[in-house]
N, C-alpha and C positions, 0 to 999 in steps of 0.2 A: 296765672295760668299754669296748672301743674304740668310737669314733663310728661309727654305722651308715650315716651319709650317704655318706662316700667308699667304704665297702665295697659299698653298694648300687650306686654308680656303676661300680665296678670289675667287679662281677658282671654288670651289664647290658652293659658293653662286651665282656666275654668271651663272653657269649651272642650278642651281635649280630655281633661280628667273627670269632669263632672263634680268637682269639689265646690264647696260653698265659698262665696267671696270672703267671708270672715277668715277662713282658713288660709286662703291664698294670700290675703293682704295682712297676715299677722305680723310680717316684718316691716310693713309700711302702713300702719293704721291711718296715717294722714291721707292716704289715697283711697280709703275704703268707700267713702261717699261717692267719689267720682267714678270708681269702678262699678258700683251698684247702679249709678245713673246710666252709664253707658251700656251695661249689661241689660238693663231693663229696656232700653231703646232698641238694642239688637234683637232681643227676644220678641218685641212687638213687631218689628219689621219681619222677622222670620215667620211669625204666625200669620201675618198678612199675606206673605208670599205663598205660604202653604195653602191658605184658603183660595187664593186666586189660581194657583197652579198645583192642584193636588196631583201627586204622582206616586202610585203604589210601587212602581219599580224602583224609583230612587229611594223611597222610604224603606223598601225591603232590603236594599243593599247596606245602607248605613244609618238610616233613620235620623239624619242630621236635623231636618226641619221639625219633625215631631219631637225630637229629643229635647229641644229647648223651649217647647211650647208650654206656657204656664198653665196649670190646671184651671179648668173652668170654675166659675163661681158655683155652678151646680155640681154638687159632689156625686160621685158614682153610687148608684143604689145597689150595693152588694147585698145579695140575699142573706138574711139572717142577722144583718147588722143595721143599726140606726146610725147613719153618718152624721156627726155633729159639727165638726169644725176642722179646718186645716191647721195642723200644728207647725208644719214647716215643710220646706221642699229644697231640693238641690238640683243639680244638673241631670241626675239619673232618676230619682224617685221623689215621691211626695208622701208625707205622713199625715194621716187623718186621725182625728179623735172620733171614736165610735163606741157604740154600746152593743155588746152581744145580747141579743134579745132573749134567748132561752136561758142563758146563765145570769142575766142581769148584771153583767160585769163590764166596766169601762175598760176599753183596750185601745191600743194604737194599731192602725192599719197602715202598712207601708206598701205602696203600689209603684210598679215600674211605669214611668211616664210614657215611654215610647211604645209600649205595648207590642202590637204586631210589627211595628217598624224597628223594634229593638234588634241589635246585632246579636250574633251568637254569643259573643263574649259578654255582652251586657246581661243577657238572660242567664248565662251560666253563673256569673258572679252573683246575681240577685238570688237565684235558687240556692246557690251554695251558702249564702249567708243564712237563709232560713234553715237549711239542713244542719249547718254548723252549730247554730245557737240551740236548735232543738235537741241536740245531743247533750247539751250542758244543763246541769241542774245545780246552780250555785246562787246563793243569796246576793252576790255582787255581780251577777251577769244578768242582763235583761232576758227574760224568758219568752220563748216563742210558743204560741198556743195552737195556731192553725195556719194553713196555707191553701191557696186556691188560685183561680183565674176568673176574671170578669171581662168579657168582650175582648179577649186576646191580651189583656193586661194582667200579668202575674201580680199576686199580692200575698202577704202573710200578715197575720195578726200577732201582736206581742204585748208584753207587759207595758202598761202605761206608767211612766215615771213622772209624778207630779213634782216638778222642780226645774232645774236648769242645768246646762252643761258646765263643767268645770272651767271651760274657756271663758264663760261669761262672768265667773266669780273672780278669776285672776284679774288683778288690777295693776299689773306691772310693778308690784311691790312685794318684797319677800314675805312669806308666811312665817309664823313662829315655828321654830325648829320642831317642837313636840307635835304640833298639829300636822306639819308636813310628813313627819316620820309615821305617825299613826295612819294617815291616809295611804301612804305608800305600802305599809305592811298589809293593809286590806287588799289593795290592788294586786300586789305581788302574789298573794294567796289565790285570788281569783284567776290570775293568769296561769298559775300553776295548775289549777283545775282544768283550764282549757288545754294546756300542754299534756296533761294526763289523758285527755280524750284525743290526743294527736292532732290538735288544732292550733295553728299559729295565726294570730290575729293580723299582723303585718301593718296595722294602721293605728296603733295606740297613740292617742294624743288627747289633750284636754278637751277638744271638741267632741270626742267619742266617749267621754266619761260623764255620765249623768249623775247629778246629786239629787236624791229624793228630798222631800220636805223636811225629813228628820236628819238630813246630812249623810245618809247612807249612799256610798258610791256604787254605781252600776256601770259595767262596761257594755257598750252597745256598738252597733254598726260593724258587723263582721263581714261586710261586703268584699273585703280583700283577703279574707281568711282563706287558708288552704290547709288541707290535711297533710301531715308530714309524709305519709306513705302514698299520696295520690299522684297520678300522672300530671305533669305540668305542661302538657302540650298546648293548652289554651293560653299559657303565658309565654310570649315570645322572648327568647334569650336576649338580654340587653334592655328589656323594658323596665322602666323605673316606676314602681308602684309604691305609694305611700305619700306622706307629707314631709317635705325636705327638712323642716326644722326638727323633726322627731324620727326620721328614718335612719336606719343603720347604714354604715358605709357600704356593706355588700348590696344593699338595696339601691343606693345611689349609683353604684357601678353596674347594676343589672346582673349581678352574679347569682342567678336563680338557685344554683346547686348549693350555695353557701347559706341560703336563707333557712332558718330553723328557730328553735326556742330562743337562742341567743339574740336573735333579731328583736324579739319582743322585750328582752331584758335591756337592750340598748334603749328602746323607746321609754321603758320605765325610768331608766337613768336620766333621760332627757326631761321627762316630766318632773322628776325629783329636782333636777337642776333648776328648772323654772320656778318651782315652789320655793326654793332656797334663795334664788337671786332675783326673781321677777322678770327673767328673760330666758329664752332658749339658749342652749349651748352655742349654736351658730345661727347667725341672723345677718345675711348679706343684703345688699341693695336689690338683688334679683335672685330668682331661683337658681340660676347657674352659679352665681357667686356663693350662695349658701351651700350648694353641693360641693363646690371647690373647697370651701373651708372645711366642710364635713369630712372630706377625703384626705386632705393634706395637713390640716392644722390640729393641734391639741387644744382641747377646751381650756379656758382659763379656770383654775380651781375656784369653786364656789366661795371659799373663804376669802379670796381676794376681793370679790364683789360684795360679800356680806361677812364682815369680821365676826359675826355672832355664830357662824357655822363652825362647829368643832372639827378638829383634825380627823377623827374617826369617820364622821359623816362625810367629810371631804373625800376620804379614801373610798368609802362605799360608793359614792356617786361616780367618781372617776373610774372605778373598776367596772361599773355598768357601761361606761362610755368608752371602753377600750376599743381601739380600731379593729383589732382581730377578734373574731368570735370566741376563740379559745382563751383569750385573756379576760373574758367577762365571767360572771358567776356561772357555775355549771347548770344552775336551774333557778327558776323563780322562787322555789322553796328555800334555796340557799340564801337568796337575797332577803327574803322575808325573815329568815332566821338571824342574819347579821343585823338587820334593822331592829329586830327584837332585842338582841344583845345590846345594841347601842342604847335603846330606850331604857334598859335596865342598868346602864352604866357598867356593862360587862365587856370583856375583851371580844373583839371581832375577828373573824377569820381572814378577811381581806388584808392585804399588805400593800404598802406603797411600793411602786416600782423603784428598784435601786438605780444608782447612777449609771451602771453599765447598761441596764435595760433601757433607760431613757436615752442614752447616747445611741444605742442600736436603733431605736425608733427614729431618732433624728437622722441618722445616716441613711436609713431606708427611704425616708420621705424627702430628704434634701441632700442628696449625695454631693452635688457640686458645692453648695454653700458649706457643707460640713468639711469637705476636703480643704477649701480655702481657709476655714476657721482653724483647722488643725495645723495647716502650714504656717499661718500667722502665729499661732501659739508656739510652735516649734522654733520659729525665727526669734521671737521675743525671748524664749527660754535660752536659746544659744547665746543671744546677746547678753543676757543677764549672767549666764555662767561665765562667759568670756570676761565680763566686767569684774565678777567676783574673783576669778582666777588672777586677773591682772592686779587687783588690789592685794590679794594674798602674796603674789610675787613681790610687789613693792614693799609690803610689810616685812617679808623675809629678807629682802635686800637691805632694808633699813636696819633690821636687827643685826645682820652680819657686819655692816659698816660701822654701826655704833659699837659693836664688840671690839673691832679693830681700833677704833678711835679711843676707846677706853684703855686698850692695851698701850697705845702710844703715850697716853698721859702717864700711865704707871711706869713705863720704861723711861720716860723723860725724867721722872722724879729720881730714878736710880742712875741717871746719867748714862744710860745704855743707848747711845745715839745710833749705832748700826741697827740694832733690833727695832728701835723706834722708827727709823726710816723704812725698814722692811715692812712693818705693820702698816705704815702710812701708804706705801706703794700697793700693798694688798687691798686696802680699803678703796684706793683709787681704781684699781682694776675691777673690783666688785661693782662699784658704782656705774662704770661705763657711761653710756649716754642716757640711761633711763632713770637716773637719780632725780629726786624731787629738789625743788629750790631750797627747801629747808635743810635737807640732808647735805646738799652741796655747800650750804653756808656753814654748817657745823664742821664739815671737813676743812674748809678754808681757815676757820678759826684755829683748829687743832694744828694744822700745818704751819700757820703763822707762829703759833706759840713754840712749836718745836724748832723752827728755824731761828727764832730769837734766842732760845736757850743754847742752841749749838753755837751761835755767834758769840754770846757772852762767854761761853766756856773757851772758845778760841782766843778771846781777848786775854783771859787769864793765862792761858798757855803761852801766848806771845810775850807777855810780860816776864814770865819766868825764863824763857829761852834767850831774851835780849840782855839778861844780866842785871836788870833793874831789881833791886831788893827793897823790900819794905820791912823795916824792923819795927816790930810792935813792942809795946811795953809789956812788962811781965804780967800785968793784970788782964790784958785783952788778948794778945796774940796766942798764948798757950791754949786758951779755950777754943778759939776759932780753928786753930790748926788741929787740935785734938778732935773737935766736932767733925770736921771734914774727913779726917782720916778714919774716924769711927764709922761714919756713914758708908764709906767705901768698903771697909772691912765687913760690915753687916750685909751689904749687898752681895759681896763675894761669897759669904757663908750661906746665904739663902740659895744661891745658885749651886752650891755644893762643890765649887771648885774655886781656887784663888783667882780673882779677877785683877789683882795688882800686887805689888810688893814694895816694901820700903827698903831702899838700898842706902847703906851708910857711906859717907865720904868725908874726907877731911880736907878742909881748905888749905890753901897754901898762903904763906905770908903770916906775919905776926897778927894781923887783924882778923883773920878768917876764923870762923867757928866750924863746928861739925855740921855737915849737910846731910840731909836724907831726901831721897826722891821717891814719892809715892806714885807708882806707875799703874795706870788703868789701861783698858783696852783701847780707848780712844783719846786719852789725855794723860798728862803727868803733872804732879804737883811737887814742887821742891820745898822740903822742910829743912830747917836748920836751927842751930843755936848760936846766938851771937856772943861776942865777948873777945877780949884780947888773948892772944896765945892760945892755950888749950883750956882757958877758963870757960865756964858755962853760965854767963850772966843772964841769958834768956833766949827763947826760941826765935828764930828768924824764918819768915815765909817769903819765898821768892816766887814771883809770877812773871810770866812772859809779858813783856810790854806789847801793845797792839798798835798797829799803824794808825788806827782810828781813835787813839786816846785823846787827841786834841778835839775830835768831834764830840766826845763826851765831856768836854770842858776841862780836860786835864792834860798835862804835859809829862813827858818822860821824867823830867826833873822832879815834878810833883810826886810821881810814883816813888821815886827814890827817896824822897824826903819824908815819906810816910803819910801823905795826905789822902791816899786812897784807902778805903776800907778793905778788909780781907775778902769780902764776898761781893765786890763791885760787879 
């Protein structure tokens, strides 16, 4: 059992607007049969009530009973015409096939159903359609030949188009691009002719475009047309006229003063959209939902629904569907010209809206959501920038600490313990509490190496000051002593100032040789030459014994006996 809620809405819209069930149910074709069945039942009941309780007063006010009465099987005998068949009917009028007797020409006769019961608005719209079309002479607009009245029922005769409406040809599948563009060029030029006569159609849709037997399109049904310069008192402000799937936003909002040629251009864009994608730009579950989408949402680009649609045709279609009349093509002729350029593979005049324009539209239509989005983007941006800044600071800190650690290693090689300690303290202060685990690990290794080197140097100094001498042989000790003294001299020369000096001294006693002390900033090394008396049998290197010598597996006696190497 179908849901009664949308069916009731569709029935109410048909009764209020007089539109065909096919138009009203275009968004829900699955409900069309049920809507037709219930509408037929309603009209039958309305006709029976009208027969039982005829009321001229009620009919004169709104004509509701007569309005929905189906035409009799017996066709009206209009003088001068031979009525042949009923071609179709809607909520307002019925169209007959007839033959003009004198001219021997087959025509279509459109007659207002309600006749004397028609409201002022109904009669005005009906006669306006005849007058509007009579002003036009274009091969793609249905021509009006005559107008009159029979038994209080207005009618007019017009060109009979042997074919079917575009709405019946559309099969909810996209047309080939070339075929769709060719049709739209023809329609745009026909609409431009109407605009040139100061007529705005206001209800362009596939159901009002008739296709002749040879495929020639003809625009029909100017029942909602209005002259651009006419008084609009018969249209109440806020009244929504047109078909929701194809009406412009200003129509949906009832802004009568904004309705003009741009309104028809929007409808042409909606028709082009359906030709390219197989569906209208907006199609909600109900009329209200469709109008909400129409006003607040942007249409999905046709190329997303049909990848065969080129980018330029995408732009042309979306330009027609701009929410603001000023954002559309300035005229139907401009639209036809751009479509022609596209068909010839030439540059088009329309342009895609830029990022700023798209954001401006979004902000106007969704201010709350846009503000929330911008706030979220700013928050994420701030977090990213903070993360980047923190990473840069950590990288700069690591570079500074690594520089100091490298300086410690160089100073350690030169035995500049005070400067090395200062560089190490500087690295520690730079690290603070924000150093990474890897950087802290490198610092600990360098600090451990420095402490070990200082300790070993202190061991050597302790051996010298304790009087324990190590006498090396003439082949080994001279090179060792000379190498250490040379390194200290070169280090002092690189600094540009003497870092140490060698002082001569003579030992006392017959067994003492000449001694020399090489003094540095943080340590001293005692050099000497062994031998009896004043003889120079070989150099002697004296080191200070260290209290931890036994920890290293040596004793002071071993040091004196020459078992320790010179660079222990």
